[in-house]
Backbone as a printed PyTorch tensor [residue, N CA C, xyz], in Angstrom:
tensor([[[-38.0490,   7.2430,  61.5450],
         [-37.5290,   7.4520,  60.6110],
         [-38.6710,   6.6870,  59.3000]],

        [[-39.5440,   5.8620,  59.9560],
         [-40.1200,   5.4260,  58.5410],
         [-40.6970,   6.8870,  58.0450]],

        [[-41.1890,   7.2530,  58.4860],
         [-41.9280,   8.9130,  58.3430],
         [-41.2720,   9.4040,  57.4480]],

        [[-39.8700,   9.4480,  57.7430],
         [-38.7920,  10.5240,  56.8660],
         [-38.8930,   9.7430,  55.8040]],

        [[-38.7320,   8.5840,  55.4580],
         [-38.5540,   7.7380,  53.9280],
         [-40.3660,   7.7620,  53.4450]],

        [[-41.2110,   7.7920,  53.9590],
         [-42.3580,   7.7340,  53.3960],
         [-42.6480,   8.9860,  52.7300]],

        [[-41.9810,  10.2290,  53.6360],
         [-42.5520,  11.7040,  53.1030],
         [-41.2130,  11.8690,  51.9200]],

        [[-40.0640,  11.3710,  52.1000],
         [-39.2330,  11.7890,  50.6990],
         [-38.6840,  10.5610,  49.8700]],

        [[-39.4960,   9.5070,  49.7050],
         [-39.1060,   8.0160,  48.9390],
         [-39.4010,   8.6620,  47.6690]],

        [[-39.7620,   9.5250,  47.0820],
         [-39.8340,   9.9780,  45.6480],
         [-38.3780,  10.3770,  45.3040]],

        [[-38.3910,  11.6400,  46.4560],
         [-36.9490,  12.3140,  46.3950],
         [-35.9640,  11.3930,  46.3420]],

        [[-35.8730,  10.5550,  47.0610],
         [-34.3280,   9.2310,  47.4840],
         [-34.5100,   8.4510,  46.0470]],

        [[-35.7140,   8.0670,  45.5900],
         [-35.7580,   7.2560,  44.2220],
         [-35.1530,   7.7800,  42.9140]],

        [[-35.2940,   9.2290,  43.3800],
         [-34.9670,  10.3290,  41.9270],
         [-33.3200,   9.9350,  42.5080]],

        [[-32.4310,  10.4400,  43.2550],
         [-31.4390,  10.4940,  43.9360],
         [-30.7270,   8.9040,  43.4990]],

        [[-31.1790,   7.6990,  43.6960],
         [-30.9190,   6.6020,  43.1030],
         [-30.8020,   6.9440,  41.9950]],

        [[-31.5690,   6.7940,  40.9450],
         [-31.5710,   6.7240,  39.6570],
         [-30.6260,   7.3730,  39.1190]],

        [[-30.6650,   8.6010,  39.6630],
         [-29.4830,   9.8940,  39.1960],
         [-28.0370,   8.9360,  39.3790]],

        [[-27.7670,   8.3220,  40.4420],
         [-26.4400,   7.9140,  40.6460],
         [-26.0460,   6.6660,  40.0410]],

        [[-27.1270,   5.5530,  39.5400],
         [-27.1820,   4.6190,  38.8070],
         [-26.4360,   5.0950,  37.2510]],

        [[-27.6370,   6.5070,  36.9930],
         [-26.9780,   6.4450,  35.7170],
         [-25.6850,   7.1270,  35.7200]],

        [[-25.0540,   7.9230,  36.6210],
         [-24.2190,   8.4300,  36.6800],
         [-22.8390,   7.4560,  36.8160]],

        [[-23.1030,   6.4260,  37.4240],
         [-21.9040,   5.4380,  37.5220],
         [-22.0020,   4.5960,  36.1370]],

        [[-22.7150,   4.3000,  35.4990],
         [-22.9700,   3.8430,  34.4170],
         [-22.2040,   4.3930,  33.3980]],

        [[-22.6460,   5.8660,  33.3420],
         [-21.8180,   6.7110,  31.8800],
         [-20.4440,   7.0180,  32.5460]],

        [[-20.0510,   6.9830,  33.8070],
         [-18.5640,   6.7190,  34.3370],
         [-18.0190,   5.6720,  33.4770]],

        [[-18.4870,   4.4000,  33.8690],
         [-17.7860,   3.2960,  33.4760],
         [-17.9190,   3.0800,  31.7200]],

        [[-18.9500,   3.5670,  31.0810],
         [-18.8060,   3.8760,  30.0240],
         [-17.5880,   4.3930,  29.0960]],

        [[-17.5060,   5.6080,  29.8290],
         [-16.4650,   6.6260,  29.4590],
         [-15.2180,   5.9460,  29.1360]],

        [[-14.8050,   5.0070,  30.3500],
         [-13.1300,   4.5010,  30.5970],
         [-13.3080,   3.3260,  29.8570]],

        [[-14.3940,   2.5630,  29.0640],
         [-14.0680,   1.6380,  28.2750],
         [-13.5570,   2.0790,  26.5670]],

        [[-12.5810,   1.5300,  26.4800],
         [-12.5010,   1.5800,  24.8500],
         [-13.3400,   1.4890,  23.9120]],

        [[-13.3430,   2.3400,  22.8750],
         [-14.4070,   1.7890,  22.1550],
         [-14.0930,   0.7470,  21.0000]],

        [[-15.1460,  -0.0750,  20.6100],
         [-15.0980,  -1.2710,  19.8620],
         [-14.2540,  -1.1790,  18.2550]],

        [[-13.3570,  -2.0910,  18.4060],
         [-12.9560,  -1.7540,  17.0430],
         [-13.9310,  -1.5420,  15.8780]],

        [[-13.7430,  -1.0630,  14.7390],
         [-14.8900,  -1.3430,  13.8180],
         [-14.4220,  -1.8860,  12.6740]],

        [[-15.4290,  -3.0880,  12.3850],
         [-14.7760,  -4.0210,  11.6670],
         [-13.8400,  -3.7470,   9.9820]],

        [[-13.7260,  -4.0390,   9.6440],
         [-12.4770,  -3.9920,   8.5010],
         [-13.5540,  -4.3800,   7.2700]],

        [[-13.5870,  -3.5240,   6.3510],
         [-14.5020,  -3.9860,   5.2760],
         [-13.5710,  -4.9350,   4.4480]],

        [[-14.6100,  -6.1110,   3.7310],
         [-14.0720,  -7.1390,   3.2340],
         [-13.6530,  -6.4160,   1.5370]],

        [[-12.3060,  -6.1240,   1.1300],
         [-12.0180,  -5.3250,  -0.2410],
         [-12.7900,  -5.9680,  -1.3190]],

        [[-13.2410,  -5.7650,  -2.2670],
         [-13.9400,  -5.9130,  -3.4050],
         [-12.9750,  -6.6330,  -4.1180]],

        [[-13.6240,  -7.9570,  -5.0760],
         [-12.4800,  -8.7530,  -5.5550],
         [-12.1050,  -8.0770,  -6.8550]],

        [[-11.2390,  -8.1570,  -7.3100],
         [-10.6980,  -7.4190,  -8.6760],
         [-10.7560,  -8.5680,  -9.8450]],

        [[-11.9210,  -8.0630, -10.9330],
         [-12.1330,  -8.8660, -11.9080],
         [-12.4000,  -8.1090, -13.2380]],

        [[-11.8480,  -8.9810, -14.1370],
         [-11.8880,  -8.2000, -15.7090],
         [-13.4060,  -8.3560, -16.3890]],

        [[-13.6400,  -7.0770, -16.5460],
         [-15.4460,  -6.5540, -16.9050],
         [-15.1750,  -6.7580, -18.5010]],

        [[-14.4510,  -6.1770, -19.1540],
         [-14.3740,  -6.3440, -20.5460],
         [-12.7440,  -6.0130, -21.1660]],

        [[-12.7440,  -6.5490, -22.1820],
         [-11.4380,  -5.7000, -23.1330],
         [-11.6670,  -5.5080, -24.4470]],

        [[-10.8360,  -4.6160, -25.2580],
         [-10.5520,  -4.3070, -26.4460],
         [ -9.2400,  -4.3610, -26.7790]],

        [[ -9.3800,  -5.2250, -28.3470],
         [-10.1230,  -5.4390, -29.3220],
         [-10.6660,  -7.2240, -28.6680]],

        [[-11.6230,  -7.4270, -29.0580],
         [-12.4860,  -8.8360, -28.6180],
         [-11.3150, -10.0900, -28.7690]],

        [[-11.3030, -11.0410, -28.4400],
         [-10.7330, -12.3510, -28.5960],
         [-10.7910, -13.0230, -30.2770]],

        [[ -9.4540, -13.0910, -30.7730],
         [ -9.4180, -13.6970, -32.0260],
         [ -9.2810, -12.4560, -33.0340]],

        [[ -9.9260, -12.9400, -34.3920],
         [ -9.2480, -12.2460, -35.4440],
         [-10.0480, -10.9040, -35.6840]],

        [[ -9.3920,  -9.7470, -36.1490],
         [-10.6150,  -8.5400, -36.6750],
         [ -9.6520,  -7.7960, -37.7840]],

        [[-10.2240,  -6.9140, -37.9820],
         [ -9.5630,  -5.8650, -38.8150],
         [ -9.4820,  -5.0310, -38.5070]],

        [[ -8.3170,  -3.9520, -38.7490],
         [ -7.9260,  -2.9520, -38.4150],
         [ -7.4080,  -1.9380, -39.6390]],

        [[ -7.3990,  -0.6020, -39.3220],
         [ -7.0920,   0.2000, -40.5220],
         [ -5.2870,   0.5740, -39.7870]],

        [[ -5.5360,   1.3670, -38.6550],
         [ -4.5030,   1.7510, -38.1700],
         [ -3.6240,   0.3610, -37.0400]],

        [[ -2.7510,   0.0010, -37.3000],
         [ -2.1590,  -0.8910, -36.1330],
         [ -1.2590,  -0.2030, -35.2790]],

        [[ -2.0920,   0.8020, -34.6060],
         [ -0.9710,   1.3880, -33.5010],
         [ -2.4020,   1.6000, -32.2130]],

        [[ -3.5860,   0.7250, -32.8280],
         [ -4.7080,   0.8940, -31.6800],
         [ -4.0600,   0.1910, -30.0800]],

        [[ -4.5560,   1.1070, -29.0760],
         [ -4.1720,   0.3750, -27.7750],
         [ -5.0050,  -0.6930, -27.3630]],

        [[ -4.4830,  -1.1300, -26.5220],
         [ -5.5560,  -2.6990, -26.1570],
         [ -5.8220,  -1.8760, -24.4320]],

        [[ -7.2730,  -2.1120, -24.4870],
         [ -7.8220,  -1.7710, -23.4000],
         [ -8.4890,  -2.7470, -22.6160]],

        [[ -8.4590,  -3.0100, -21.0680],
         [ -8.7630,  -3.9880, -20.3960],
         [ -9.8760,  -2.8950, -18.5360]],

        [[-11.1210,  -3.1160, -19.1790],
         [-11.6270,  -2.5920, -17.9100],
         [-11.9310,  -3.2380, -16.8240]],

        [[-11.0990,  -2.9260, -15.5110],
         [-11.8740,  -3.7950, -14.4690],
         [-12.5850,  -3.4290, -13.5000]],

        [[-13.2350,  -4.1790, -12.6550],
         [-14.4920,  -3.8560, -11.7540],
         [-13.9190,  -2.7120, -10.5550]],

        [[-12.5830,  -2.8360, -10.5170],
         [-12.2360,  -1.5750,  -9.3840],
         [-11.1730,  -1.1490,  -9.9160]],

        [[-10.6430,   0.0150,  -9.2620],
         [ -9.5260,   0.7310,  -9.7830],
         [ -8.0440,  -0.2420,  -9.7650]],

        [[ -7.3810,  -0.1150, -10.5870],
         [ -5.9850,  -0.7960, -10.8840],
         [ -4.7530,  -0.1910, -10.2120]],

        [[ -4.0310,  -0.4250,  -9.6290],
         [ -2.4940,   0.2060,  -9.5100],
         [ -1.6940,  -0.6050, -10.6050]],

        [[ -1.6010,   0.5470, -11.5110],
         [ -0.9210,  -0.0370, -12.6220],
         [  0.8550,  -0.1380, -12.4320]],

        [[  1.5680,   0.4570, -10.9420],
         [  2.7620,   0.3450, -10.8490],
         [  3.0120,  -1.2480, -10.4010]],

        [[  1.4390,  -1.9490, -10.1900],
         [  1.9940,  -3.5200,  -9.8280],
         [  1.3860,  -4.2960, -11.3400]],

        [[  1.2220,  -4.0570, -12.0730],
         [  1.2020,  -4.5460, -13.5940],
         [  2.5300,  -5.1400, -14.1290]],

        [[  1.8320,  -6.3720, -14.2950],
         [  3.4630,  -7.4040, -15.1220],
         [  2.5040,  -8.0820, -16.3030]],

        [[  2.9670,  -7.2500, -17.6330],
         [  2.3360,  -7.7180, -18.7420],
         [  3.1460,  -8.4710, -19.8080]],

        [[  2.9290,  -9.2980, -19.9820],
         [  3.9400, -10.0620, -21.2390],
         [  3.3390, -10.3320, -22.3100]],

        [[  3.8280,  -9.4920, -23.6780],
         [  3.1430,  -9.4880, -25.0170],
         [  4.0200, -10.5200, -25.6000]],

        [[  3.4420, -11.7250, -26.1160],
         [  3.9830, -12.3520, -26.7800],
         [  3.4720, -12.5030, -28.4130]],

        [[  4.3660, -12.2920, -29.3470],
         [  5.7130, -11.9850, -29.8870],
         [  5.8870, -10.5200, -29.0620]],

        [[  6.9180, -10.2140, -28.6090],
         [  7.2650,  -9.0750, -27.8380],
         [  7.1250,  -7.8440, -28.5950]],

        [[  6.2140,  -6.9530, -28.1740],
         [  6.2320,  -5.1420, -28.6480],
         [  6.2070,  -4.3500, -27.4500]],

        [[  7.1970,  -3.4300, -27.6330],
         [  7.3560,  -2.4680, -26.6770],
         [  5.8830,  -1.8250, -26.5290]],

        [[  5.6780,  -1.4550, -25.0460],
         [  4.4990,  -0.3900, -25.3050],
         [  4.6460,   0.3220, -23.5280]],

        [[  3.5490,   1.2920, -23.2520],
         [  3.5130,   1.8630, -22.7090],
         [  2.2400,   1.8820, -21.9130]],

        [[  1.9900,   2.0440, -20.4670],
         [  0.6340,   1.6280, -19.6860],
         [  0.0510,   3.0750, -19.1220]],

        [[ -0.9390,   3.0670, -19.0330],
         [ -1.8840,   4.2880, -18.7270],
         [ -3.2570,   4.0090, -18.6170]],

        [[ -4.0820,   4.5820, -17.3800],
         [ -5.2060,   4.5420, -16.8300],
         [ -5.7640,   5.5630, -17.7530]],

        [[ -7.5700,   5.3380, -17.1980],
         [ -8.2650,   6.5580, -17.4790],
         [ -8.6190,   6.9550, -16.2020]],

        [[ -9.3400,   8.1600, -16.3080],
         [ -9.4760,   9.0610, -14.9230],
         [ -9.7780,   8.0040, -13.6590]],

        [[-10.7400,   7.3000, -13.8890],
         [-11.2710,   6.5090, -12.9000],
         [-10.4550,   5.5840, -12.1060]],

        [[ -9.3420,   4.8550, -12.9680],
         [ -8.2230,   4.1420, -12.9050],
         [ -8.6580,   2.4200, -12.9630]],

        [[-10.0800,   2.3890, -13.7980],
         [-10.5410,   1.0090, -13.9990],
         [-10.1820,   0.3170, -15.1860]],

        [[ -9.8430,   1.5710, -16.2920],
         [ -9.4080,   0.8040, -17.4790],
         [ -7.7210,   1.0810, -17.6980]],

        [[ -7.3710,  -0.0450, -18.0810],
         [ -5.9460,   0.0780, -18.3440],
         [ -5.4930,   0.0760, -19.5880]],

        [[ -5.0370,   0.8110, -19.9100],
         [ -4.6150,   1.0760, -21.5170],
         [ -3.4080,   0.2260, -21.5850]],

        [[ -2.8280,  -0.2440, -22.8300],
         [ -1.2720,  -0.9170, -23.3070],
         [ -1.2380,   0.0260, -24.7310]],

        [[ -0.6010,   0.7240, -24.9830],
         [ -0.3030,   1.9010, -26.4140],
         [  1.3270,   1.0160, -26.6060]],

        [[  0.6070,   0.3750, -28.0240],
         [  2.0320,  -0.2740, -28.6470],
         [  2.8930,   1.1500, -28.6740]],

        [[  4.1430,   0.7670, -28.7490],
         [  5.5220,   2.0820, -29.0380],
         [  5.7140,   1.8940, -30.8620]],

        [[  5.1260,   0.8760, -31.2390],
         [  5.4650,   0.1430, -32.6360],
         [  4.3070,  -0.1740, -33.0230]],

        [[  4.1480,  -0.2390, -34.3930],
         [  2.6230,  -0.7650, -34.7440],
         [  2.8180,  -2.7050, -34.6210]],

        [[  1.8640,  -3.2620, -34.2420],
         [  1.5020,  -4.3900, -34.4380],
         [  1.5160,  -4.6710, -35.6960]],

        [[  1.8220,  -5.7380, -36.2160],
         [  1.8890,  -6.8690, -37.0550],
         [  1.0500,  -7.1250, -37.5680]],

        [[  0.2580,  -6.8090, -38.9980],
         [ -0.6950,  -7.5890, -39.5380],
         [ -0.3210,  -9.1660, -39.7700]],

        [[ -1.4570,  -9.9630, -39.7330],
         [ -1.2640, -11.3050, -39.7140],
         [ -0.6840, -12.1100, -38.6720]],

        [[ -0.4240, -11.4800, -37.2220],
         [  0.5270, -12.1160, -36.6140],
         [ -0.4080, -12.4230, -34.8910]],

        [[ -0.5470, -13.4010, -34.3000],
         [ -1.2630, -13.9710, -33.2560],
         [ -0.4770, -13.2250, -32.1430]],

        [[ -1.1070, -12.6370, -31.1310],
         [ -0.2150, -11.6180, -30.3610],
         [ -1.3240, -12.7670, -29.1350]],

        [[ -0.3410, -12.8500, -27.9150],
         [ -0.9040, -13.3490, -26.7010],
         [ -0.1160, -12.3630, -25.2770]],

        [[ -1.2760, -11.9610, -24.9820],
         [ -1.2270, -10.9680, -24.0180],
         [ -1.5120, -11.3260, -22.4160]],

        [[ -0.4320, -11.5890, -21.4890],
         [ -1.0750, -11.9090, -20.0410],
         [ -0.5840, -10.7510, -19.1360]],

        [[ -1.7590, -10.8890, -18.2930],
         [ -1.5710,  -9.4090, -16.8770],
         [ -1.5940, -10.1400, -16.1310]],

        [[ -1.0980,  -9.7310, -15.1240],
         [ -1.3030,  -9.9980, -13.4230],
         [ -1.0810,  -8.2480, -13.0710]],

        [[ -1.9310,  -7.8100, -11.8540],
         [ -2.1390,  -6.6130, -11.4570],
         [ -3.0800,  -6.9340, -10.3140]],

        [[ -2.6410,  -5.4110,  -9.6230],
         [ -3.9520,  -5.4770,  -8.2900],
         [ -4.4520,  -4.3080,  -8.5810]],

        [[ -5.1080,  -4.2570,  -7.3180],
         [ -6.4430,  -3.2720,  -7.0780],
         [ -5.5960,  -1.8140,  -6.4880]],

        [[ -6.1560,  -1.0170,  -6.2960],
         [ -5.6450,  -0.0570,  -5.6890],
         [ -5.9560,  -0.5680,  -3.8950]],

        [[ -6.6790,  -1.3820,  -3.8400],
         [ -7.0900,  -2.1630,  -2.4160],
         [ -6.0860,  -3.1700,  -1.9650]],

        [[ -5.1060,  -3.1220,  -3.2800],
         [ -4.0460,  -4.4130,  -3.0110],
         [ -4.7470,  -5.8330,  -3.1580]],

        [[ -6.0320,  -6.0170,  -3.7560],
         [ -6.5830,  -7.1620,  -4.3760],
         [ -6.0760,  -7.8710,  -5.5310]],

        [[ -5.3920,  -8.9860,  -5.5800],
         [ -4.8360,  -9.1080,  -6.8310],
         [ -5.7410,  -9.9580,  -7.5170]],

        [[ -5.5160,  -9.9160,  -9.0050],
         [ -6.4270, -11.0430,  -9.6720],
         [ -6.7960, -12.3920,  -9.2390]],

        [[ -7.6510, -13.2340,  -9.2850],
         [ -7.5500, -14.5840,  -8.7240],
         [ -6.6620, -15.1920,  -9.7920]],

        [[ -6.8930, -14.8910, -11.2960],
         [ -6.2250, -15.6190, -12.0740],
         [ -5.5970, -14.6310, -13.1290]],

        [[ -4.3150, -14.4970, -13.6380],
         [ -3.8660, -13.6410, -14.7140],
         [ -5.0160, -13.6210, -15.7330]],

        [[ -5.0260, -12.5530, -16.4150],
         [ -5.6450, -11.8810, -17.8440],
         [ -5.0100, -12.9550, -19.0240]],

        [[ -5.6000, -13.9300, -19.9360],
         [ -4.9820, -14.1370, -21.0860],
         [ -6.0400, -13.9400, -22.4260]],

        [[ -5.1290, -12.9910, -23.0120],
         [ -5.8670, -12.4810, -24.0440],
         [ -4.6390, -12.5040, -25.1460]],

        [[ -5.9650, -13.1500, -26.2370],
         [ -5.4050, -13.8530, -27.9360],
         [ -6.1560, -12.7460, -28.9310]],

        [[ -5.1280, -12.2550, -29.7060],
         [ -5.9310, -11.3350, -30.5750],
         [ -4.7550, -11.5780, -32.1260]],

        [[ -5.5740, -11.4810, -33.4990],
         [ -5.0100, -11.0540, -34.5160],
         [ -5.3390,  -9.6230, -35.3520]],

        [[ -4.6020,  -9.0770, -36.0080],
         [ -4.9130,  -7.9610, -36.7290],
         [ -4.7180,  -8.0850, -38.2190]],

        [[ -5.9510,  -8.1820, -39.0900],
         [ -5.8470,  -8.4250, -40.5210],
         [ -5.9360,  -6.7120, -40.8430]],

        [[ -5.3960,  -6.7040, -41.8440],
         [ -5.3600,  -5.4840, -42.7820],
         [ -6.3440,  -5.1220, -43.1700]],

        [[ -7.4400,  -3.9870, -43.1710],
         [ -8.6290,  -3.6960, -43.8260],
         [ -8.9100,  -4.2650, -45.3620]],

        [[ -9.8930,  -4.7790, -45.5460],
         [-10.1050,  -5.4030, -47.0730],
         [-10.6860,  -3.8240, -47.6700]],

        [[-10.8220,  -3.8630, -48.8840],
         [-10.8420,  -2.7890, -49.6720],
         [-12.2330,  -2.5500, -49.3850]],

        [[-12.6500,  -1.3260, -49.0490],
         [-13.8720,  -0.6670, -48.9470],
         [-14.3040,   0.7170, -50.0290]],

        [[-15.3360,   1.0220, -49.8330],
         [-16.1740,   2.0380, -50.6200],
         [-15.3100,   3.2970, -50.4680]],

        [[-15.2660,   3.1000, -48.7660],
         [-14.3250,   4.3890, -48.4310],
         [-13.0380,   4.6570, -49.4480]],

        [[-12.3400,   3.6400, -49.5320],
         [-11.0220,   3.7470, -49.9910],
         [-11.1470,   4.3430, -51.6690]],

        [[-12.2750,   4.1640, -52.2630],
         [-12.6950,   4.4380, -53.8350],
         [-13.2120,   5.5620, -53.6400]],

        [[-13.9430,   6.3920, -52.6270],
         [-14.1980,   7.8230, -52.8200],
         [-13.2930,   8.9970, -52.3340]],

        [[-12.0510,   8.3260, -51.9490],
         [-11.0970,   8.8620, -51.1660],
         [ -9.5970,   8.8640, -52.1930]],

        [[ -9.9430,   8.1510, -52.7710],
         [ -8.4090,   7.9530, -53.7810],
         [ -8.2550,   9.1960, -54.5980]],

        [[ -7.2990,   9.4000, -54.8030],
         [ -6.6730,  10.5300, -55.7710],
         [ -6.1440,  10.4200, -56.8010]]])
């Protein structure tokens, strides 16, 4: 028996290694895969807005308000309050990151408007605090443009 083991020890060692690998693969195959971690959603933040806060001159008081967010927004979750009230329509750009509020009637000059927005991203993340934005439009004062185009 010693002579047999000595003569075939390399073959026996290879068979033992093969059986260990086969057993390991069989056990591994029967285990369910570990679930992949759920990615942390990107926080939703306001990046910029138009018009700027405060007072500015505009020629045509039908300008849309534009709010740029850090991630695409779900406009169906938007809660918009404009005071004093103005009817409006909502839309987004192709990326979904810019929310447009377009008035259905003209903004009134010399009227302070306050806009409050709560909205969620397409990932379901809500703004941590509502957007609060105030602005006042003034009629454009006379310019050289007016003189050059007067009839």
